[in-house]
N, CA, C and O atoms as a Tinker XYZ file with bonds, in Angstrom:
   344  protein
     1  N     26.774000    1.954000  -20.771000    73     2
     2  CA    25.101000    1.876000  -20.560000    64     1     3
     3  C     24.333000    1.621000  -21.859000    63     2     4     5
     4  O     24.715000    2.099000  -22.927000    81     3
     5  N     23.426000    0.986000  -21.762000    73     3     6
     6  CA    22.853000    0.536000  -23.212000    64     5     7
     7  C     21.787000    2.063000  -23.135000    63     6     8     9
     8  O     21.358000    2.711000  -22.180000    81     7
     9  N     21.683000    2.174000  -24.232000    73     7    10
    10  CA    20.335000    2.449000  -24.795000    64     9    11
    11  C     18.579000    2.364000  -24.473000    63    10    12    13
    12  O     18.038000    1.322000  -24.840000    81    11
    13  N     17.924000    3.154000  -23.976000    73    11    14
    14  CA    16.484000    2.239000  -23.734000    64    13    15
    15  C     15.392000    2.956000  -24.917000    63    14    16    17
    16  O     15.341000    4.169000  -25.119000    81    15
    17  N     14.783000    2.215000  -25.434000    73    15    18
    18  CA    14.110000    2.763000  -26.735000    64    17    19
    19  C     12.852000    3.034000  -26.263000    63    18    20    21
    20  O     12.754000    2.310000  -25.272000    81    19
    21  N     11.881000    3.620000  -26.383000    73    19    22
    22  CA    10.724000    4.282000  -25.943000    64    21    23
    23  C      9.724000    3.216000  -25.440000    63    22    24    25
    24  O      9.173000    2.968000  -24.367000    81    23
    25  N      9.733000    2.745000  -26.565000    73    23    26
    26  CA     9.190000    1.280000  -25.787000    64    25    27
    27  C      9.283000    0.609000  -24.489000    63    26    28    29
    28  O      8.239000    0.545000  -23.841000    81    27
    29  N     10.469000    0.041000  -23.937000    73    27    30
    30  CA    10.533000   -0.443000  -23.637000    64    29    31
    31  C     10.814000    0.564000  -22.222000    63    30    32    33
    32  O     10.851000   -0.240000  -21.291000    81    31
    33  N     11.008000    1.850000  -21.715000    73    31    34
    34  CA    11.331000    3.361000  -20.606000    64    33    35
    35  C      9.720000    3.380000  -20.621000    63    34    36    37
    36  O      9.387000    4.219000  -19.783000    81    35
    37  N      8.375000    2.709000  -21.327000    73    35    38
    38  CA     7.348000    2.688000  -20.675000    64    37    39
    39  C      6.738000    1.239000  -20.510000    63    38    40    41
    40  O      5.594000    1.303000  -20.059000    81    39
    41  N      7.046000    0.333000  -20.677000    73    39    42
    42  CA     6.528000   -0.933000  -19.619000    64    41    43
    43  C      6.144000   -1.054000  -18.775000    63    42    44    45
    44  O      5.163000   -1.735000  -18.474000    81    43
    45  N      7.384000    0.127000  -17.570000    73    43    46
    46  CA     6.879000   -0.663000  -16.349000    64    45    47
    47  C      6.287000    0.304000  -16.055000    63    46    48    49
    48  O      6.057000    0.001000  -14.885000    81    47
    49  N      5.571000    1.833000  -16.258000    73    47    50
    50  CA     4.450000    2.359000  -16.308000    64    49    51
    51  C      3.266000    1.730000  -16.903000    63    50    52    53
    52  O      2.267000    2.180000  -16.343000    81    51
    53  N      2.934000    0.774000  -17.914000    73    51    54
    54  CA     1.829000    0.042000  -18.711000    64    53    55
    55  C      2.034000   -1.192000  -17.319000    63    54    56    57
    56  O      1.023000   -1.676000  -16.810000    81    55
    57  N      2.895000   -1.435000  -17.018000    73    55    58
    58  CA     2.992000   -2.830000  -16.000000    64    57    59
    59  C      1.713000   -2.101000  -14.902000    63    58    60    61
    60  O      0.592000   -2.525000  -14.623000    81    59
    61  N      2.629000   -0.526000  -14.339000    73    59    62
    62  CA     2.221000   -0.801000  -13.017000    64    61    63
    63  C      0.337000   -0.240000  -13.005000    63    62    64    65
    64  O     -0.436000   -0.332000  -12.052000    81    63
    65  N      0.105000    0.205000  -14.113000    73    63    66
    66  CA    -1.578000    0.786000  -14.497000    64    65    67
    67  C     -1.668000   -1.010000  -14.407000    63    66    68    69
    68  O     -1.699000   -1.738000  -13.416000    81    67
    69  N     -1.680000   -1.172000  -15.129000    73    67    70
    70  CA    -2.227000   -3.096000  -15.035000    64    69    71
    71  C     -2.751000   -3.143000  -13.622000    63    70    72    73
    72  O     -3.918000   -3.069000  -13.239000    81    71
    73  N     -1.369000   -3.317000  -12.762000    73    71    74
    74  CA    -1.677000   -3.554000  -12.067000    64    73    75
    75  C     -2.307000   -3.467000  -11.038000    63    74    76    77
    76  O     -2.591000   -4.286000  -10.163000    81    75
    77  N     -2.608000   -1.964000  -11.245000    73    75    78
    78  CA    -3.306000   -1.209000  -11.036000    64    77    79
    79  C     -4.761000   -1.658000  -11.267000    63    78    80    81
    80  O     -5.406000   -2.359000  -10.486000    81    79
    81  N     -5.215000   -1.140000  -12.500000    73    79    82
    82  CA    -6.220000   -2.133000  -12.741000    64    81    83
    83  C     -6.899000   -3.346000  -12.282000    63    82    84    85
    84  O     -8.115000   -3.539000  -12.243000    81    83
    85  N     -6.123000   -3.995000  -12.002000    73    83    86
    86  CA    -6.022000   -5.378000  -11.190000    64    85    87
    87  C     -6.512000   -5.464000  -10.381000    63    86    88    89
    88  O     -7.466000   -6.240000  -10.341000    81    87
    89  N     -6.121000   -4.679000   -9.221000    73    87    90
    90  CA    -6.562000   -4.502000   -7.651000    64    89    91
    91  C     -7.548000   -4.291000   -7.492000    63    90    92    93
    92  O     -8.164000   -4.921000   -6.632000    81    91
    93  N     -8.526000   -2.721000   -8.695000    73    91    94
    94  CA    -9.421000   -1.877000   -8.395000    64    93    95
    95  C     -9.956000   -3.522000   -8.869000    63    94    96    97
    96  O     -9.880000   -4.107000   -7.788000    81    95
    97  N    -10.358000   -4.368000   -9.707000    73    95    98
    98  CA   -11.209000   -5.482000   -9.939000    64    97    99
    99  C    -11.507000   -6.253000   -8.779000    63    98   100   101
   100  O    -12.643000   -6.381000   -8.322000    81    99
   101  N    -10.027000   -6.986000   -8.103000    73    99   102
   102  CA   -10.059000   -8.012000   -7.349000    64   101   103
   103  C    -10.820000   -6.922000   -6.082000    63   102   104   105
   104  O    -10.941000   -7.467000   -4.984000    81   103
   105  N    -11.250000   -5.662000   -6.167000    73   103   106
   106  CA   -11.916000   -5.007000   -5.056000    64   105   107
   107  C    -13.499000   -5.483000   -5.146000    63   106   108   109
   108  O    -14.137000   -6.155000   -4.335000    81   107
   109  N    -13.918000   -4.908000   -6.407000    73   107   110
   110  CA   -14.859000   -4.991000   -6.816000    64   109   111
   111  C    -15.546000   -6.520000   -7.414000    63   110   112   113
   112  O    -16.647000   -6.788000   -7.895000    81   111
   113  N    -14.434000   -7.267000   -7.152000    73   111   114
   114  CA   -15.065000   -9.026000   -7.095000    64   113   115
   115  C    -15.589000   -9.017000   -5.424000    63   114   116   117
   116  O    -16.761000   -8.848000   -5.089000    81   115
   117  N    -14.796000   -9.171000   -4.769000    73   115   118
   118  CA   -14.849000   -9.010000   -3.214000    64   117   119
   119  C    -16.494000   -8.242000   -2.956000    63   118   120   121
   120  O    -17.422000   -8.850000   -2.424000    81   119
   121  N    -16.551000   -7.359000   -3.265000    73   119   122
   122  CA   -17.819000   -6.047000   -2.674000    64   121   123
   123  C    -18.837000   -7.088000   -3.424000    63   122   124   125
   124  O    -20.010000   -6.893000   -3.104000    81   123
   125  N    -18.618000   -8.201000   -4.397000    73   123   126
   126  CA   -19.813000   -8.690000   -4.975000    64   125   127
   127  C    -19.932000   -9.543000   -4.239000    63   126   128   129
   128  O    -21.058000   -9.539000   -3.742000    81   127
   129  N    -19.209000  -10.444000   -3.839000    73   127   130
   130  CA   -18.715000  -11.941000   -3.443000    64   129   131
   131  C    -19.390000  -11.468000   -1.660000    63   130   132   133
   132  O    -20.368000  -12.040000   -1.178000    81   131
   133  N    -18.940000  -10.820000   -1.237000    73   131   134
   134  CA   -19.594000  -10.450000    0.061000    64   133   135
   135  C    -21.031000  -10.018000   -0.295000    63   134   136   137
   136  O    -21.692000  -10.049000    0.744000    81   135
   137  N    -22.006000   -9.510000   -1.661000    73   135   138
   138  CA   -23.199000   -9.333000   -1.788000    64   137   139
   139  C    -24.042000  -10.796000   -1.797000    63   138   140   141
   140  O    -25.176000  -11.076000   -1.410000    81   139
   141  N    -23.065000  -11.530000   -2.362000    73   139   142
   142  CA   -24.165000  -12.588000   -2.750000    64   141   143
   143  C    -24.047000  -13.848000   -1.392000    63   142   144   145
   144  O    -24.636000  -14.929000   -1.364000    81   143
   145  N    -23.300000  -13.405000   -0.569000    73   143   146
   146  CA   -22.942000  -14.369000    0.972000    64   145   147
   147  C    -24.294000  -13.410000    2.030000    63   146   148   149
   148  O    -25.055000  -13.777000    2.925000    81   147
   149  N    -24.076000  -12.230000    1.417000    73   147   150
   150  CA   -25.227000  -11.250000    2.900000    64   149   151
   151  C    -26.642000  -12.138000    1.909000    63   150   152   153
   152  O    -27.419000  -12.791000    2.606000    81   151
   153  N    -26.892000  -12.120000    0.421000    73   151   154
   154  CA   -27.892000  -12.307000    0.207000    64   153   155
   155  C    -28.717000  -14.025000    0.375000    63   154   156   157
   156  O    -29.731000  -14.663000    0.093000    81   155
   157  N    -27.415000  -14.097000    1.034000    73   155   158
   158  CA   -27.937000  -15.965000    1.407000    64   157   159
   159  C    -27.586000  -16.595000    2.573000    63   158   160   161
   160  O    -27.635000  -17.682000    3.147000    81   159
   161  N    -27.186000  -15.383000    2.694000    73   159   162
   162  CA   -26.937000  -15.693000    4.365000    64   161   163
   163  C    -25.733000  -16.970000    4.694000    63   162   164   165
   164  O    -25.739000  -17.595000    5.754000    81   163
   165  N    -25.068000  -17.129000    3.958000    73   163   166
   166  CA   -24.461000  -18.089000    4.134000    64   165   167
   167  C    -23.022000  -17.977000    3.192000    63   166   168   169
   168  O    -23.017000  -18.011000    1.962000    81   167
   169  N    -21.351000  -17.782000    4.387000    73   167   170
   170  CA   -20.355000  -17.478000    4.011000    64   169   171
   171  C    -18.843000  -18.574000    4.669000    63   170   172   173
   172  O    -17.870000  -18.078000    5.238000    81   171
   173  N    -18.948000  -19.482000    4.504000    73   171   174
   174  CA   -18.690000  -20.241000    4.638000    64   173   175
   175  C    -18.955000  -21.346000    3.008000    63   174   176   177
   176  O    -19.952000  -22.042000    2.816000    81   175
   177  N    -17.242000  -21.149000    1.624000    73   175   178
   178  CA   -17.537000  -21.406000    0.406000    64   177   179
   179  C    -17.510000  -22.921000    0.554000    63   178   180   181
   180  O    -17.592000  -23.499000   -0.530000    81   179
   181  N    -17.398000  -23.853000    1.814000    73   179   182
   182  CA   -17.410000  -24.763000    1.488000    64   181   183
   183  C    -18.853000  -26.098000    2.194000    63   182   184   185
   184  O    -19.182000  -27.279000    2.091000    81   183
   185  N    -19.345000  -24.509000    3.052000    73   183   186
   186  CA   -21.669000  -25.012000    2.899000    64   185   187
   187  C    -21.863000  -25.771000    1.854000    63   186   188   189
   188  O    -20.811000  -25.980000    1.250000    81   187
   189  N    -22.988000  -26.379000    1.295000    73   187   190
   190  CA   -22.910000  -26.977000    0.299000    64   189   191
   191  C    -23.653000  -26.029000   -0.065000    63   190   192   193
   192  O    -23.008000  -25.362000   -0.874000    81   191
   193  N    -24.573000  -25.637000    0.074000    73   191   194
   194  CA   -25.513000  -24.047000    0.155000    64   193   195
   195  C    -25.002000  -22.763000   -0.466000    63   194   196   197
   196  O    -25.685000  -21.763000   -0.690000    81   195
   197  N    -23.640000  -22.930000   -0.728000    73   195   198
   198  CA   -22.752000  -21.598000   -0.692000    64   197   199
   199  C    -22.936000  -21.464000   -2.028000    63   198   200   201
   200  O    -22.657000  -22.344000   -2.843000    81   199
   201  N    -23.729000  -19.620000   -2.479000    73   199   202
   202  CA   -24.087000  -19.497000   -3.754000    64   201   203
   203  C    -22.702000  -19.635000   -4.994000    63   202   204   205
   204  O    -21.555000  -19.205000   -4.877000    81   203
   205  N    -23.232000  -20.277000   -5.984000    73   203   206
   206  CA   -21.984000  -20.881000   -6.954000    64   205   207
   207  C    -21.460000  -20.011000   -7.151000    63   206   208   209
   208  O    -20.237000  -20.024000   -7.020000    81   207
   209  N    -22.320000  -18.512000   -7.674000    73   207   210
   210  CA   -21.676000  -17.139000   -8.057000    64   209   211
   211  C    -20.689000  -17.022000   -7.241000    63   210   212   213
   212  O    -19.503000  -17.150000   -7.546000    81   211
   213  N    -21.189000  -16.736000   -6.009000    73   211   214
   214  CA   -19.929000  -16.792000   -5.082000    64   213   215
   215  C    -18.872000  -17.591000   -5.244000    63   214   216   217
   216  O    -17.847000  -17.087000   -4.785000    81   215
   217  N    -18.727000  -18.682000   -5.740000    73   215   218
   218  CA   -18.153000  -19.154000   -5.634000    64   217   219
   219  C    -17.131000  -19.225000   -6.772000    63   218   220   221
   220  O    -15.953000  -19.562000   -6.658000    81   219
   221  N    -17.854000  -18.804000   -8.037000    73   219   222
   222  CA   -17.192000  -18.403000   -9.505000    64   221   223
   223  C    -16.471000  -16.870000   -9.749000    63   222   224   225
   224  O    -15.687000  -16.403000  -10.576000    81   223
   225  N    -17.083000  -16.440000   -8.731000    73   223   226
   226  CA   -16.166000  -14.664000   -8.130000    64   225   227
   227  C    -14.838000  -15.385000   -7.158000    63   226   228   229
   228  O    -13.715000  -14.976000   -7.453000    81   227
   229  N    -14.895000  -15.990000   -6.503000    73   227   230
   230  CA   -14.194000  -16.307000   -5.968000    64   229   231
   231  C    -12.503000  -17.337000   -6.696000    63   230   232   233
   232  O    -11.386000  -17.526000   -6.214000    81   231
   233  N    -13.054000  -17.681000   -7.788000    73   231   234
   234  CA   -12.124000  -17.935000   -8.101000    64   233   235
   235  C    -11.563000  -17.347000   -9.333000    63   234   236   237
   236  O    -10.378000  -17.457000   -9.647000    81   235
   237  N    -12.672000  -16.566000  -10.187000    73   235   238
   238  CA   -11.747000  -15.574000  -10.606000    64   237   239
   239  C    -11.037000  -14.579000  -10.131000    63   238   240   241
   240  O     -9.953000  -14.247000  -10.610000    81   239
   241  N    -11.934000  -13.674000   -8.543000    73   239   242
   242  CA   -10.340000  -13.108000   -8.079000    64   241   243
   243  C     -9.130000  -13.645000   -7.705000    63   242   244   245
   244  O     -8.133000  -12.926000   -7.769000    81   243
   245  N     -9.045000  -14.752000   -7.336000    73   243   246
   246  CA    -7.952000  -15.531000   -6.851000    64   245   247
   247  C     -7.125000  -15.399000   -8.084000    63   246   248   249
   248  O     -5.978000  -15.000000   -7.877000    81   247
   249  N     -7.498000  -15.680000   -9.498000    73   247   250
   250  CA    -7.028000  -16.150000  -10.882000    64   249   251
   251  C     -5.958000  -15.059000  -11.199000    63   250   252   253
   252  O     -4.805000  -15.151000  -11.620000    81   251
   253  N     -7.350000  -13.163000  -10.578000    73   251   254
   254  CA    -6.455000  -11.753000  -10.449000    64   253   255
   255  C     -5.044000  -11.553000   -9.910000    63   254   256   257
   256  O     -3.994000  -10.994000  -10.225000    81   255
   257  N     -5.702000  -12.506000   -8.663000    73   255   258
   258  CA    -4.295000  -12.072000   -7.869000    64   257   259
   259  C     -3.525000  -13.334000   -7.961000    63   258   260   261
   260  O     -3.674000  -13.670000   -6.787000    81   259
   261  N     -3.280000  -13.661000   -8.140000    73   259   262
   262  CA    -2.747000  -15.030000   -8.989000    64   261   263
   263  C     -1.395000  -14.287000   -9.969000    63   262   264   265
   264  O     -0.185000  -14.180000   -9.770000    81   263
   265  N     -2.639000  -13.717000  -11.485000    73   263   266
   266  CA    -1.730000  -12.368000  -11.788000    64   265   267
   267  C     -0.825000  -10.859000  -11.629000    63   266   268   269
   268  O      0.048000  -10.184000  -12.175000    81   267
   269  N     -1.791000  -10.908000  -10.401000    73   267   270
   270  CA    -0.527000   -9.238000   -9.820000    64   269   271
   271  C      0.846000   -9.849000   -9.511000    63   270   272   273
   272  O      1.943000   -9.363000   -9.785000    81   271
   273  N      0.501000  -11.332000   -8.715000    73   271   274
   274  CA     1.863000  -11.755000   -7.847000    64   273   275
   275  C      3.043000  -11.702000   -9.410000    63   274   276   277
   276  O      4.017000  -10.970000   -9.586000    81   275
   277  N      2.582000  -12.549000  -10.138000    73   275   278
   278  CA     3.229000  -12.949000  -11.275000    64   277   279
   279  C      4.056000  -11.612000  -12.278000    63   278   280   281
   280  O      5.253000  -11.469000  -12.528000    81   279
   281  N      2.874000  -10.782000  -12.681000    73   279   282
   282  CA     3.391000   -9.135000  -12.868000    64   281   283
   283  C      4.010000   -8.509000  -12.052000    63   282   284   285
   284  O      4.750000   -7.618000  -12.470000    81   283
   285  N      3.931000   -8.728000  -10.813000    73   283   286
   286  CA     4.692000   -8.470000   -9.337000    64   285   287
   287  C      6.411000   -8.380000   -9.580000    63   286   288   289
   288  O      7.161000   -7.435000   -9.335000    81   287
   289  N      6.734000   -9.759000  -10.165000    73   287   290
   290  CA     7.689000  -10.521000   -9.686000    64   289   291
   291  C      8.466000   -9.941000  -10.904000    63   290   292   293
   292  O      9.565000   -9.416000  -10.726000    81   291
   293  N      7.778000  -10.052000  -12.422000    73   291   294
   294  CA     8.466000   -9.564000  -13.423000    64   293   295
   295  C      8.463000   -7.796000  -13.173000    63   294   296   297
   296  O      9.159000   -6.922000  -13.692000    81   295
   297  N      8.027000   -7.766000  -12.768000    73   295   298
   298  CA     8.355000   -6.168000  -12.026000    64   297   299
   299  C      9.681000   -6.074000  -11.967000    63   298   300   301
   300  O     10.656000   -5.885000  -12.695000    81   299
   301  N      9.270000   -6.353000  -10.377000    73   299   302
   302  CA    10.369000   -6.323000   -9.885000    64   301   303
   303  C     11.887000   -6.946000   -9.832000    63   302   304   305
   304  O     12.754000   -6.681000   -8.999000    81   303
   305  N     12.015000   -8.283000  -11.491000    73   303   306
   306  CA    13.230000   -8.070000  -11.884000    64   305   307
   307  C     13.436000   -7.637000  -13.265000    63   306   308   309
   308  O     14.313000   -7.828000  -14.108000    81   307
   309  N     12.441000   -7.054000  -13.222000    73   307   310
   310  CA    13.080000   -5.651000  -14.487000    64   309   311
   311  C     13.877000   -4.002000  -13.947000    63   310   312   313
   312  O     14.582000   -3.095000  -14.391000    81   311
   313  N     13.353000   -4.327000  -13.029000    73   311   314
   314  CA    13.940000   -3.449000  -12.129000    64   313   315
   315  C     15.217000   -3.434000  -11.273000    63   314   316   317
   316  O     15.806000   -2.453000  -10.817000    81   315
   317  N     15.529000   -4.810000  -11.149000    73   315   318
   318  CA    16.446000   -5.704000  -10.495000    64   317   319
   319  C     17.707000   -5.661000  -11.547000    63   318   320   321
   320  O     18.725000   -4.992000  -11.373000    81   319
   321  N     17.542000   -6.177000  -12.232000    73   319   322
   322  CA    18.522000   -6.048000  -13.680000    64   321   323
   323  C     18.897000   -4.189000  -14.158000    63   322   324   325
   324  O     19.825000   -3.387000  -14.055000    81   323
   325  N     17.799000   -4.236000  -14.586000    73   323   326
   326  CA    18.044000   -2.101000  -14.721000    64   325   327
   327  C     19.186000   -1.955000  -13.675000    63   326   328   329
   328  O     19.923000   -1.055000  -14.079000    81   327
   329  N     19.736000   -2.573000  -12.249000    73   327   330
   330  CA    19.798000   -1.617000  -11.230000    64   329   331
   331  C     21.165000   -2.286000  -11.346000    63   330   332   333
   332  O     22.144000   -1.834000  -10.753000    81   331
   333  N     21.212000   -3.322000  -12.085000    73   331   334
   334  CA    22.371000   -4.738000  -11.610000    64   333   335
   335  C     22.883000   -3.896000  -13.817000    63   334   336   337
   336  O     23.590000   -4.103000  -14.804000    81   335
   337  N     22.536000   -3.596000  -13.631000    73   335   338
   338  CA    23.462000   -3.448000  -15.988000    64   337   339
   339  C     23.734000   -1.790000  -15.235000    63   338   340   341
   340  O     24.816000   -1.771000  -14.650000    81   339
   341  N     23.042000   -0.583000  -15.163000    73   339   342
   342  CA    23.687000    0.465000  -14.774000    64   341   343
   343  C     24.957000    0.925000  -13.490000    63   342   344
   344  O     25.362000    2.085000  -13.410000    81   343
């Protein structure tokens, strides 16, 4: 069994905290998107009159969700490597 540095031991905790923060941010973006849609009374992003801010917020939210997925995969891979090494 290889010794684990303090830095390596805190990485999963830091990743969990980051993922949690990003999820919270997506919830905030969802609320902002809903507010923009409500103000415009347009809920279909394909509608030409759909608010530009809501489109921008959707793109940001989607990018964050992609980042969450990538981080979760990395975390799963790390835990799988640790289990295999033990």
